[in-house]
N, C-alpha and C positions, 0 to 999 in steps of 0.2 A: 333149789328156788335160787338166782341170780339177785343179790340185794344191796346195797351199802349206804352212806350218808346222803348220795344226791337222790333218795326215794323214787327211784327210776326200777320199777321192779319188773324184773323177763323172769318166768318160770318154765319150767321143763314139763308140758302136760305128756308128751309121750316123745319117743327119738327124733330128732325132726320137729317138732311142734311146740313152738311158746308164746306163749301170752306174755306181753309189754304192757304198763300202766302206769303213768305217771299223774299229776296234774301241778300245775301253777295258777298263779296271779298274779296281774300285773297292774300297776295303779298311773298306767304311762298313754292316756288316750290312745290307746289302738284297739280298735277292732278285730282280735284276733281272727276270728271266724273271716273273712275279708280278704286277709292275708294268707291261707292257705288254696292254691290253685297249682295249675300243671307249671307257671313258670317259677314257682319256689324253690322249685329245684336247683336251680342258677344259684340259689340262696345255699343249699346244703351243700352242693358241690365246693363252691366258694368257702365253705367253714371246713370242709374234709380233705383238701388238697394233699393232706398230708397221706388220707386214704387213697385217694380217687387221680386215678391220672387224667381221665376226660370226662368228659359228659357231651352227648347232643341231644337234643329234647326236636319232637316231631310235633308241635302242637296241631292236633287235631280242630279243636275247637275249646272253648272254656270249661268243659266238664270233662276232655279226656286226651290223651296223645300217646305217643311213644318216648323213650327213653332207653340210649345205649350207656351203658356205664363202664368202663373201662378202669380196672383198680391196680393202684400200687404194687410192683411186685415184690411183696413185703416178707418173704421168706424163701427167697430163692438159694440162701446158702443150707438151709433145710431142705433142697427140691423139690418144695412143692411150685406148682407151674404158676404163673400169671394168670388171675380170671378176667371175664368181661362177665357182663350181665346185660339181656335185654328185656326190656319189659313193656306191658299194656297197661295203663293208668287211665282211671277211671274216676271220675268226682261226679257226688250226688249232694246237692245243699238241701236243707230241712231247714224249719224253721230256725232251730237251734242245734243241732247237728251238720257236721258233714264227714260224709261216709267218703272214705277214701278206697281201694279198690286196685291190687297190682298183681300180674302174674307173668311169672315168666314165659316170652311168648317169640315169635317168629315179629320181624318190625320192617319195615319198608326202610328206615333210616340207613344208609352208606354208611358203613364202617370198615376199617382195618382186618381185615381177616388174616390171620398171621399161626402156623402150623405150633408156636412155642406158648401163645396164649389163647386157653382154653374155655368156654362157656361156663360162666360158675355153676352153682346147683339150680335146677327148675326149684320155684318157687311160687307160691300164692300167700296175698297178704288182704288180710283185711283190717281195716282200721276206722271206729268212729272217734270221734273229735265231737264231744259234746261242749258248747258254749253257754251255761245257764245264763251267762249275761255279758257284758262285753269285755270285762278282766280277767276272767274265769274260763280255765281251759282242761278238759279232763279228756286224757288218752287212752284208750284199751284198741290195743292191738294183736292180732293173731299171725303168727308169721310159720309157715309149715314149710320147711327143706326135704328136696329130694336129691341129694347126690348121686347119681345113677353111676357117675364118672369119676367119681371118685370114692373112696367107703367113708362116712363118717366115722372118725375115733372122737372119741372125748379132749384128744388136743384142737382137735380142728374146730369140735364145736364151742369150747371155750374162746377159742381165740374168734368165731362168727361172734358168738355171744358179746366179746370185748368190743370189740368194734362197731356194732350195732349200739351199745349204751356208751360209748365215745361219739357215734353222731345223732344220738338221740337227744345225748348232754349238750352238744352243742348247738343246734337246735332250739333246743329250750333255751340255753342261756341269750342265745339270739335275740328269740320271741319274747321273754320275759324282760329282756335290756331296750327294746325296741322302743325311741319315743320318735313319737308325728309331732313336730311343732307348728302350734296353728296360728297364723297369721289375724291377728285381730286389729 
């Protein structure tokens, strides 16, 4: 289990299978259920430009689309290649839940293809975001990674977990500090 003072818990269920959990409460007049959509990925990118070089979004509708992420070449000196990932996203809203799923798949988005940049791991992600009220959010996510092109080592696994935690904490901080000014 990977946990520290930020209360984001990442637990390894099996090799390449991880559960992520956290919750947050904000008292800032933001209905967090309403900000979770395909366009929210632009904010994820803006918050993580030190980890992500490029993002392209092909929004199909309000409930889904396709995404291309080109990650920064973080470990070039150690001989690791630069990665990109493509995924299909689907969002399903219930009364107090948002169900978000993503899987790596071929997409229709045009993007740079280079022999030096390889496709990252195949993955499936299932995420349930429960909003019992407008100011509370509980997230439970399962990520399944399959590195068929690179053997998943303990070192690489820890790097992936650290990067995931960094992205989650930045998004969590953004949402909890989000304030919408009301003109009265």
